[in-house]
MIKE-379411 format. One record per residue (C-alpha): x, y, z; residue number from 1; residue in three letters. Coordinates in steps of 0.001 Angstrom, whole numbers, plus 524288, in hexadecimal, padded with zeros to 5 digits. Example, Ala and Ser with C-alpha at 12.3 -4.5 7.8 and 13.67 -1.06 7.14 Angstrom:
BEGIN
u = 8300C&v = 7EE6C&w = 81E78&num = 1&residuo = ALA
u = 83566&v = 7FBDC&w = 81BE4&num = 2&residuo = SER
This chain:
BEGIN
u = 84D37&v = FB05D&w = 0CB8E&num = 1&residuo = MET
u = 857F2&v = FAB87&w = 0C257&num = 2&residuo = PRO
u = 86294&v = FADCC&w = 0CC6C&num = 3&residuo = GLY
u = 85BD4&v = FA4B2&w = 0D602&num = 4&residuo = MET
u = 859FC&v = F990E&w = 0CCEC&num = 5&residuo = ARG
u = 8671A&v = F92B9&w = 0CF67&num = 6&residuo = ASN
u = 86816&v = F923C&w = 0DE3B&num = 7&residuo = ILE
u = 86DD0&v = F8663&w = 0E51B&num = 8&residuo = THR
u = 86739&v = F83ED&w = 0F223&num = 9&residuo = ARG
u = 86DE2&v = F7C68&w = 0FD22&num = 10&residuo = LEU
u = 8638E&v = F7592&w = 10557&num = 11&residuo = LEU
u = 8633B&v = F6B0B&w = 10FC3&num = 12&residuo = ILE
u = 858F2&v = F646D&w = 1074C&num = 13&residuo = GLU
u = 85830&v = F6635&w = 0F8A6&num = 14&residuo = ARG
u = 84DFA&v = F638F&w = 0EE7E&num = 15&residuo = ASN
u = 854A8&v = F5874&w = 0E6F4&num = 16&residuo = PRO
u = 84EB7&v = F5D30&w = 0DA32&num = 17&residuo = TRP
u = 8535C&v = F6B45&w = 0DB7E&num = 18&residuo = ASP
u = 8610B&v = F6D23&w = 0D5E2&num = 19&residuo = TYR
u = 86333&v = F7998&w = 0DDA5&num = 20&residuo = PHE
u = 860A5&v = F731C&w = 0EACA&num = 21&residuo = ASP
u = 86CA7&v = F6D2D&w = 0F15E&num = 22&residuo = VAL
u = 86B10&v = F6537&w = 0FDD0&num = 23&residuo = GLY
u = 87509&v = F67F2&w = 1087F&num = 24&residuo = VAL
u = 876C2&v = F6033&w = 1152C&num = 25&residuo = PRO
u = 86F3A&v = F639E&w = 12160&num = 26&residuo = TYR
u = 87855&v = F699E&w = 12BA3&num = 27&residuo = PRO
u = 87BDB&v = F5FF5&w = 1365D&num = 28&residuo = THR
u = 88175&v = F6250&w = 143EA&num = 29&residuo = GLY
u = 88F60&v = F5FBC&w = 13F49&num = 30&residuo = PHE
u = 896A9&v = F6BF2&w = 13AD3&num = 31&residuo = HIS
u = 8A52E&v = F6886&w = 139DD&num = 32&residuo = PRO
u = 8AF4E&v = F7324&w = 13BDD&num = 33&residuo = ARG
u = 8BA8C&v = F6C50&w = 134EB&num = 34&residuo = SER
u = 8BE88&v = F60C5&w = 12C7C&num = 35&residuo = ASP
u = 8C2C0&v = F5A01&w = 13906&num = 36&residuo = ALA
u = 8B4D9&v = F5AE0&w = 13E74&num = 37&residuo = ASP
u = 8AFDB&v = F53DC&w = 13256&num = 38&residuo = ILE
u = 8BA53&v = F494D&w = 1327A&num = 39&residuo = LEU
u = 8B8DA&v = F469F&w = 14109&num = 40&residuo = GLN
u = 8AA1E&v = F458C&w = 13FD8&num = 41&residuo = TRP
u = 8AB12&v = F3C66&w = 1342A&num = 42&residuo = GLN
u = 8B428&v = F3378&w = 13BBF&num = 43&residuo = GLU
u = 8AB46&v = F3416&w = 147B2&num = 44&residuo = PHE
u = 89F21&v = F2FA2&w = 14054&num = 45&residuo = VAL
u = 8A712&v = F257A&w = 138D5&num = 46&residuo = ARG
u = 8AB6D&v = F1EF3&w = 1458C&num = 47&residuo = MET
u = 89DFE&v = F1E79&w = 14BDF&num = 48&residuo = GLN
u = 8996E&v = F115C&w = 1511E&num = 49&residuo = ASN
u = 88BB2&v = F109C&w = 14B8A&num = 50&residuo = ARG
u = 88314&v = F0751&w = 15328&num = 51&residuo = THR
u = 8765C&v = F0902&w = 14B83&num = 52&residuo = LYS
u = 87358&v = F0556&w = 13D8E&num = 53&residuo = LEU
u = 86A8D&v = F1115&w = 13B3E&num = 54&residuo = PHE
u = 86373&v = F1C29&w = 14219&num = 55&residuo = CYS
u = 8588A&v = F25F6&w = 1408B&num = 56&residuo = PHE
u = 85741&v = F3380&w = 1468D&num = 57&residuo = ALA
u = 84A49&v = F3A0A&w = 14420&num = 58&residuo = GLY
u = 83C39&v = F3B9D&w = 14848&num = 59&residuo = ALA
u = 82F28&v = F36F6&w = 1436C&num = 60&residuo = LYS
u = 8268C&v = F3FF0&w = 13B6F&num = 61&residuo = ARG
u = 819BC&v = F3C44&w = 141CC&num = 62&residuo = GLY
u = 81192&v = F455A&w = 13968&num = 63&residuo = ALA
u = 8166D&v = F3F29&w = 12CD7&num = 64&residuo = MET
u = 80F8E&v = F33A0&w = 126AE&num = 65&residuo = LYS
u = 81868&v = F27B0&w = 124F8&num = 66&residuo = ASN
u = 82360&v = F2E99&w = 12C33&num = 67&residuo = ASP
u = 83011&v = F2896&w = 12759&num = 68&residuo = PHE
u = 8381C&v = F2DBE&w = 132A3&num = 69&residuo = ARG
u = 82F1D&v = F26D7&w = 13C1D&num = 70&residuo = GLY
u = 830E1&v = F1A55&w = 1344F&num = 71&residuo = LEU
u = 83FB7&v = F1B7C&w = 1354D&num = 72&residuo = LEU
u = 83EE6&v = F1E6E&w = 143CE&num = 73&residuo = LEU
u = 836C3&v = F123A&w = 14622&num = 74&residuo = SER
u = 83F9A&v = F0A23&w = 13D5C&num = 75&residuo = HIS
u = 84B8A&v = F0E6B&w = 14509&num = 76&residuo = CYS
u = 8452A&v = F0C24&w = 15238&num = 77&residuo = GLU
u = 8419B&v = EFE54&w = 14DE8&num = 78&residuo = ASN
u = 84FEA&v = EFBE4&w = 14A5E&num = 79&residuo = GLU
u = 85561&v = F0172&w = 15709&num = 80&residuo = SER
u = 8609E&v = EF7BF&w = 1576A&num = 81&residuo = ASP
u = 86633&v = EFD76&w = 14AD0&num = 82&residuo = THR
u = 85FE0&v = F0AEE&w = 149EF&num = 83&residuo = CYS
u = 86177&v = F16AC&w = 152DE&num = 84&residuo = ARG
u = 85649&v = F207E&w = 153A6&num = 85&residuo = VAL
u = 855E5&v = F2EC4&w = 15781&num = 86&residuo = VAL
u = 8479B&v = F32B0&w = 1586F&num = 87&residuo = ASP
u = 84766&v = F413A&w = 15575&num = 88&residuo = CYS
u = 8393E&v = F4371&w = 1592E&num = 89&residuo = SER
u = 836D4&v = F505C&w = 1600B&num = 90&residuo = GLY
u = 84305&v = F58B0&w = 16180&num = 91&residuo = SER
u = 84C80&v = F4DCB&w = 164F3&num = 92&residuo = GLN
u = 8551F&v = F5002&w = 158F6&num = 93&residuo = CYS
u = 85309&v = F5E8B&w = 156CD&num = 94&residuo = SER
u = 85FED&v = F62A5&w = 15CFC&num = 95&residuo = ASN
u = 868AF&v = F596A&w = 1554C&num = 96&residuo = GLY
u = 86A3A&v = F5055&w = 160E0&num = 97&residuo = THR
u = 876A4&v = F4847&w = 1618C&num = 98&residuo = SER
u = 86E38&v = F3BF8&w = 1624D&num = 99&residuo = VAL
u = 86BF7&v = F3D20&w = 153A4&num = 100&residuo = ILE
u = 87A77&v = F3E12&w = 15093&num = 101&residuo = LEU
u = 87D6C&v = F32B8&w = 159C7&num = 102&residuo = GLU
u = 87309&v = F2AAC&w = 152DD&num = 103&residuo = THR
u = 878E5&v = F2D39&w = 14575&num = 104&residuo = PHE
u = 886A7&v = F2A6F&w = 14A7B&num = 105&residuo = LEU
u = 881E5&v = F1D76&w = 14FEA&num = 106&residuo = ASP
u = 87B2B&v = F18C5&w = 14369&num = 107&residuo = SER
u = 87FD0&v = F13C4&w = 13645&num = 108&residuo = ASN
u = 873C4&v = F18D8&w = 12F32&num = 109&residuo = PHE
u = 86A01&v = F23BD&w = 131FC&num = 110&residuo = CYS
u = 85C32&v = F240C&w = 12C8B&num = 111&residuo = LEU
u = 85968&v = F30CA&w = 1256D&num = 112&residuo = GLN
u = 84B70&v = F32B3&w = 120AA&num = 113&residuo = PRO
u = 84762&v = F3FAE&w = 11AF0&num = 114&residuo = ARG
u = 84586&v = F4AB2&w = 124B5&num = 115&residuo = GLY
u = 83AC2&v = F54DF&w = 12497&num = 116&residuo = ASP
u = 83EF8&v = F566C&w = 11673&num = 117&residuo = SER
u = 846AD&v = F4CE5&w = 10E06&num = 118&residuo = PHE
u = 853C7&v = F4FB6&w = 11475&num = 119&residuo = THR
u = 857F5&v = F4EBC&w = 122A1&num = 120&residuo = ARG
u = 862EA&v = F54C8&w = 12ABA&num = 121&residuo = LYS
u = 864B7&v = F47C8&w = 131AA&num = 122&residuo = SER
u = 86AD8&v = F41F8&w = 12559&num = 123&residuo = ILE
u = 876CD&v = F4A69&w = 12767&num = 124&residuo = PHE
u = 876ED&v = F4874&w = 1362F&num = 125&residuo = ASP
u = 8770B&v = F39E7&w = 1334A&num = 126&residuo = CYS
u = 8824A&v = F3A84&w = 1299D&num = 127&residuo = MET
u = 88A42&v = F43B7&w = 13235&num = 128&residuo = ILE
u = 88A3F&v = F3862&w = 13BE6&num = 129&residuo = ALA
u = 88EF6&v = F2EC3&w = 1318B&num = 130&residuo = GLY
u = 881F4&v = F27A8&w = 1310C&num = 131&residuo = SER
u = 87CC5&v = F22FA&w = 123E1&num = 132&residuo = ILE
u = 86FAE&v = F2906&w = 12005&num = 133&residuo = PRO
u = 8645F&v = F204E&w = 11C15&num = 134&residuo = VAL
u = 85B5C&v = F27F8&w = 1130C&num = 135&residuo = LEU
u = 84D5A&v = F257E&w = 10ED3&num = 136&residuo = PHE
u = 84B61&v = F30CF&w = 1052F&num = 137&residuo = TRP
u = 85593&v = F3367&w = 0FAB1&num = 138&residuo = LYS
u = 8522B&v = F41C7&w = 0FB57&num = 139&residuo = ARG
u = 856C1&v = F4237&w = 1097C&num = 140&residuo = THR
u = 86518&v = F427D&w = 10563&num = 141&residuo = ALA
u = 8680F&v = F3CDE&w = 0F7E7&num = 142&residuo = TYR
u = 86137&v = F47C4&w = 0F065&num = 143&residuo = TYR
u = 865A3&v = F5266&w = 0F9B5&num = 144&residuo = GLN
u = 87413&v = F533D&w = 0FCF9&num = 145&residuo = TYR
u = 87B84&v = F4F20&w = 0F0C9&num = 146&residuo = GLU
u = 886AA&v = F58A4&w = 0F360&num = 147&residuo = TRP
u = 888C6&v = F5381&w = 10113&num = 148&residuo = PHE
u = 885FB&v = F44E0&w = 10144&num = 149&residuo = LEU
u = 88BDB&v = F39A3&w = 0F950&num = 150&residuo = PRO
u = 88630&v = F378C&w = 0EBD5&num = 151&residuo = GLY
u = 883E3&v = F2915&w = 0EE98&num = 152&residuo = GLU
u = 87909&v = F2879&w = 0F8E1&num = 153&residuo = PRO
u = 87BB9&v = F1A3E&w = 0FC0B&num = 154&residuo = GLU
u = 889A6&v = F1DB4&w = 10010&num = 155&residuo = SER
u = 8853F&v = F2515&w = 10C33&num = 156&residuo = TYR
u = 876F5&v = F21BA&w = 10EBA&num = 157&residuo = SER
u = 86C46&v = F176E&w = 10E26&num = 158&residuo = VAL
u = 85F70&v = F19AC&w = 1070F&num = 159&residuo = PHE
u = 85329&v = F122D&w = 10ADD&num = 160&residuo = ILE
u = 846B4&v = F16AA&w = 1045D&num = 161&residuo = HIS
u = 83CB8&v = F1B07&w = 10E63&num = 162&residuo = ARG
u = 83216&v = F12AD&w = 10828&num = 163&residuo = ASN
u = 83A5C&v = F0688&w = 10A5E&num = 164&residuo = ASP
u = 83B1E&v = F09D9&w = 118D5&num = 165&residuo = VAL
u = 82C80&v = F0C43&w = 11957&num = 166&residuo = LYS
u = 82A5F&v = EFEFD&w = 112F6&num = 167&residuo = ASN
u = 8323F&v = EF7E3&w = 11D46&num = 168&residuo = GLY
u = 8407D&v = EF830&w = 118D0&num = 169&residuo = THR
u = 84948&v = EF6A5&w = 124AF&num = 170&residuo = SER
u = 8531F&v = F01BD&w = 12572&num = 171&residuo = ILE
u = 85B43&v = EF97F&w = 12E82&num = 172&residuo = ARG
u = 85C69&v = EEE5E&w = 124BB&num = 173&residuo = LYS
u = 85FFC&v = EF7B4&w = 119BB&num = 174&residuo = VAL
u = 86AE5&v = EFDB7&w = 121D2&num = 175&residuo = LEU
u = 86FD2&v = EF0A8&w = 126E5&num = 176&residuo = GLU
u = 8724E&v = EECA0&w = 118CB&num = 177&residuo = ASN
u = 87DA6&v = EF639&w = 1180D&num = 178&residuo = TYR
u = 88AA5&v = EF01A&w = 11BAF&num = 179&residuo = SER
u = 893E2&v = EF659&w = 12576&num = 180&residuo = LYS
u = 89CE2&v = EFA23&w = 11A58&num = 181&residuo = GLU
u = 891CE&v = F0091&w = 112BF&num = 182&residuo = GLU
u = 88DBB&v = F081C&w = 11EDB&num = 183&residuo = VAL
u = 89BC5&v = F0C52&w = 12137&num = 184&residuo = ARG
u = 89D2B&v = F116D&w = 11358&num = 185&residuo = LYS
u = 8905A&v = F18E1&w = 11409&num = 186&residuo = MET
u = 893F9&v = F1EE8&w = 12117&num = 187&residuo = ARG
u = 8A152&v = F22BB&w = 11BDE&num = 188&residuo = GLU
u = 89ACE&v = F29A9&w = 11078&num = 189&residuo = LYS
u = 891F6&v = F3116&w = 119EB&num = 190&residuo = VAL
u = 89DA9&v = F34E2&w = 12249&num = 191&residuo = ILE
u = 8A588&v = F394F&w = 1166E&num = 192&residuo = ASP
u = 89A95&v = F429D&w = 112A4&num = 193&residuo = TYR
u = 89898&v = F48CE&w = 12018&num = 194&residuo = ILE
u = 8A071&v = F5516&w = 11C89&num = 195&residuo = PRO
u = 89766&v = F579B&w = 110F7&num = 196&residuo = ARG
u = 88B37&v = F593F&w = 1195D&num = 197&residuo = PHE
u = 8903C&v = F60D2&w = 1251C&num = 198&residuo = VAL
u = 891A1&v = F6F90&w = 12636&num = 199&residuo = TYR
u = 89E6F&v = F7417&w = 12C2C&num = 200&residuo = ALA
u = 89EA8&v = F7DE7&w = 13739&num = 201&residuo = ARG
u = 8A591&v = F8A9D&w = 13438&num = 202&residuo = GLY
u = 8A6D5&v = F93B8&w = 128A2&num = 203&residuo = TYR
u = 8B2C0&v = F8D34&w = 122B2&num = 204&residuo = GLU
u = 8AD26&v = F7F7E&w = 12247&num = 205&residuo = GLY
u = 8B646&v = F73D5&w = 1232E&num = 206&residuo = LEU
u = 8C464&v = F731E&w = 11EBB&num = 207&residuo = GLU
u = 8C4FB&v = F6947&w = 1139C&num = 208&residuo = SER
u = 8B815&v = F61D9&w = 11510&num = 209&residuo = ILE
u = 8AC17&v = F6741&w = 10E3B&num = 210&residuo = LYS
u = 89F89&v = F6815&w = 11614&num = 211&residuo = ASP
u = 89180&v = F6921&w = 1112A&num = 212&residuo = ALA
u = 892B4&v = F77C9&w = 10F0E&num = 213&residuo = PHE
u = 89ED4&v = F75EC&w = 1068F&num = 214&residuo = ASP
u = 8982A&v = F6B2E&w = 0FEC3&num = 215&residuo = ILE
u = 88C36&v = F73CE&w = 0FC8F&num = 216&residuo = ALA
u = 8943A&v = F7F70&w = 0F7CF&num = 217&residuo = ILE
u = 89C79&v = F76D1&w = 0EEE0&num = 218&residuo = ASP
u = 89005&v = F7104&w = 0E94F&num = 219&residuo = GLY
u = 889E9&v = F7E3A&w = 0E6AF&num = 220&residuo = VAL
u = 89639&v = F8338&w = 0DFE4&num = 221&residuo = LEU
u = 896E7&v = F76E1&w = 0D7AE&num = 222&residuo = LYS
u = 888B2&v = F78DB&w = 0D3F7&num = 223&residuo = ARG
u = 88B85&v = F86E5&w = 0CFF0&num = 224&residuo = PHE
u = 89656&v = F8206&w = 0C6FB&num = 225&residuo = LYS
u = 88D6D&v = F77C5&w = 0C0E5&num = 226&residuo = GLU
u = 882BC&v = F81B7&w = 0BE89&num = 227&residuo = GLN
u = 88C3A&v = F8B2C&w = 0B842&num = 228&residuo = GLU
u = 89082&v = F8034&w = 0AF25&num = 229&residuo = ASP
u = 88242&v = F7E27&w = 0AB9E&num = 230&residuo = TRP
u = 880CA&v = F8C9E&w = 0A870&num = 231&residuo = GLY
u = 87933&v = F90D2&w = 0B480&num = 232&residuo = TYR
u = 87C56&v = F9D55&w = 0BBA5&num = 233&residuo = LYS
u = 87F8D&v = F9A9D&w = 0C9CA&num = 234&residuo = CYS
u = 88081&v = FA37C&w = 0D56F&num = 235&residuo = GLY
u = 88184&v = FA391&w = 0E40A&num = 236&residuo = ILE
u = 87850&v = FAB34&w = 0EC9B&num = 237&residuo = ILE
u = 87E99&v = FB047&w = 0F8F9&num = 238&residuo = PHE
u = 87583&v = FB329&w = 1044F&num = 239&residuo = VAL
u = 87AEF&v = FBBD8&w = 10EF4&num = 240&residuo = GLU
u = 87643&v = FB7A6&w = 11C4D&num = 241&residuo = ILE
u = 87822&v = FC023&w = 12838&num = 242&residuo = GLU
u = 87B1C&v = FB768&w = 133B1&num = 243&residuo = MET
u = 880D7&v = FB82B&w = 14120&num = 244&residuo = GLU
u = 88F2D&v = FB4BB&w = 14287&num = 245&residuo = LYS
u = 89001&v = FA62C&w = 145F8&num = 246&residuo = PRO
u = 89227&v = FA359&w = 15433&num = 247&residuo = LYS
u = 89B50&v = F9905&w = 15992&num = 248&residuo = GLU
u = 89588&v = F8B99&w = 1574D&num = 249&residuo = GLY
u = 88C87&v = F8FD3&w = 14C4C&num = 250&residuo = TRP
u = 88C8E&v = F8907&w = 13F41&num = 251&residuo = THR
u = 88AE4&v = F915D&w = 1331A&num = 252&residuo = VAL
u = 88644&v = F8A3B&w = 12703&num = 253&residuo = ALA
u = 882E6&v = F8F5A&w = 1199E&num = 254&residuo = ALA
């Protein structure tokens, strides 16, 4: 129908070749109530004493041929003096265990392969902790979250092509080539962007800091304006949802 041709869709994973798909961050466990919550958390992760060069939290995909996650797990276990592993086989990581957060807080870099699809919630868990993501597919983040992440991928992340790892490239050696100052700058960029990929708790949002919801709405409104300039007719579809009144401690997200 003509009225349904120009619909912007907000998704946790977008099709990079579909203009109407917009990737938004996966929700994490951090839902700040105020600007102060954000600022205190940023300072906390900034001051962490990180004892490991890199880490990996994940599980093997035994049924998959040439399982890349299994390769990373083995690689990290073989570099145990510089890499910290959280083996998520079974249900060990299903409840968002604090071990994962502690691992990210303790590491300069975190390995982030694709998940069951191209993207992965763990990318945002990693960055919330001030750890620098190491990516192996550009579609995992670079082609997904342009409204929410820096436009220069090298300013906040490291990219190592998965085929290079399969052919014997040492992740450890790649990461050791970054100086302390380069690592500091990358971490600072990650920390600066934390507000843009968290969802605030409460209906009013934060005071002066924009969270992921604010960024998404601003982006949609900007897109409407651009489309009007191009001569397209734009509209918003409102869907009324009947829901129970939120209870104390609940988080309501749109």
